[in-house]
C-alpha positions in Angstrom: 14.0 -12.6 19.2 11.1 -12.3 16.7 12.3 -12.0 13.1 15.8 -12.8 14.1 17.3 -15.8 12.2 20.4 -17.8 12.9 22.4 -18.8 9.9 20.8 -21.8 8.2 17.8 -21.9 10.6 14.2 -20.9 10.0 12.5 -18.4 12.3 10.3 -21.1 13.7 13.3 -23.2 14.8 15.0 -20.1 16.3 11.8 -19.3 18.2 11.5 -22.9 19.5 15.1 -22.9 20.6 14.6 -19.5 22.3 11.5 -20.8 24.2 13.3 -24.0 25.2 16.3 -22.1 26.5 14.0 -19.8 28.5 12.1 -22.7 30.0 15.3 -24.4 31.0 16.6 -21.3 32.5 13.5 -20.7 34.6 13.4 -24.3 35.8 17.0 -25.0 36.6 18.9 -21.8 36.9 18.7 -19.3 39.8 19.6 -15.7 39.5 22.9 -16.7 41.2 24.1 -20.3 41.7 24.8 -19.6 45.3 24.8 -23.3 46.5 26.7 -24.7 43.5 29.4 -22.0 43.6 29.9 -22.5 47.3 30.0 -26.3 47.0 32.6 -26.1 44.3 34.7 -23.6 46.2 34.6 -25.8 49.3 35.4 -29.0 47.4 38.2 -27.4 45.5 39.8 -26.0 48.6 39.6 -29.4 50.3 41.0 -31.0 47.2 43.9 -28.6 47.2 44.7 -29.1 50.9 43.8 -32.8 51.3 44.2 -34.3 47.8 42.1 -36.4 45.6 39.7 -37.6 48.4 37.8 -34.4 47.4 37.8 -34.8 43.7 34.4 -34.6 42.1 34.3 -38.3 41.5 35.4 -39.3 45.1 33.0 -36.8 46.8 30.1 -37.9 44.6 30.8 -41.5 45.5 30.8 -40.9 49.2 27.6 -38.8 49.0 25.8 -41.4 46.9 25.3 -39.5 43.7 26.7 -39.7 40.2 29.8 -37.4 39.5 27.9 -35.9 36.5 25.0 -35.0 38.8 27.3 -33.3 41.4 29.0 -31.4 38.5 25.7 -30.1 37.3 24.7 -29.0 40.8 28.0 -27.1 41.1 27.4 -25.5 37.7 23.7 -24.7 38.4 22.5 -27.0 35.7 20.3 -29.1 38.0 17.5 -28.2 40.3 18.5 -27.9 43.9 19.5 -31.3 45.5 17.3 -33.0 48.0 17.7 -32.4 51.7 19.4 -35.8 52.1 22.0 -35.0 49.4 22.5 -31.5 50.8 23.1 -32.9 54.3 25.5 -35.6 53.0 27.5 -32.9 51.2 27.6 -30.7 54.3 28.8 -33.7 56.4 31.6 -34.5 53.8 32.7 -30.9 53.4 32.5 -30.0 57.1 29.8 -27.4 56.5 26.7 -26.5 58.4 23.7 -28.4 56.8 21.3 -25.6 57.6 23.5 -23.1 55.9 23.7 -25.2 52.7 20.0 -25.9 52.8 19.3 -22.1 53.1 21.7 -21.6 50.1 19.5 -24.1 48.2 16.4 -22.2 49.2 15.2 -24.9 51.5 14.5 -25.4 55.1 15.3 -28.6 57.1 12.4 -31.0 57.5 12.6 -30.9 61.3 12.2 -27.1 61.2 9.3 -27.4 58.9 7.6 -29.8 61.3 8.1 -27.3 64.1 6.8 -24.4 62.1 3.7 -26.4 61.0 2.7 -26.9 64.6 2.4 -23.2 65.2 2.7 -21.5 61.8 1.3 -18.1 62.8 3.5 -17.7 65.8 6.7 -18.7 64.0 5.9 -16.5 61.1 5.4 -13.6 63.4 8.6 -14.4 65.3 10.7 -14.7 62.2 9.3 -11.5 60.8 10.1 -9.7 64.1 13.6 -11.1 64.1 14.3 -10.1 60.6 15.7 -6.6 61.4 17.2 -7.4 64.8 21.0 -7.3 65.1 22.8 -10.6 65.4 23.7 -10.0 69.0 20.1 -9.6 70.0 19.1 -12.8 68.1 21.9 -14.7 69.8 20.9 -13.4 73.2 17.3 -14.6 72.6 18.6 -18.0 71.4 20.7 -18.4 74.6 17.8 -17.4 76.8 15.5 -19.9 75.2 18.2 -22.7 75.2 19.1 -22.0 78.8 15.6 -21.7 80.0 16.2 -18.2 81.3 13.0 -16.8 80.0 
């Protein structure tokens, strides 16, 4: 953008604006607003099917946030919401909280506590599971859950 001027602005103002825009983008925007897009899609579908109970204002009120904040989350203009807000949104929208947290690039606090107890083992386990087919992972989960190991 060096040397480029906008009409009526000096190069220094353009440069400052460009730097400010870049800082905002790196802080608030992700490559793709996965969580916000998904939340908006879910909310709009529910609003279409169930009425105004899922308007932005109504949902924000039930979740305990300002409507403008929820709107900014949906549009990717705010940093990812807290775990508490994400869980409340999941509950209201009938979605899996762990899925929404993953979309936000976060992990549930209870999972973090578990991982912190044995970080090397869980890191190794997760890396090994990375390329396994879903059916193999589900089988492993069932074996652990049912104590058949």
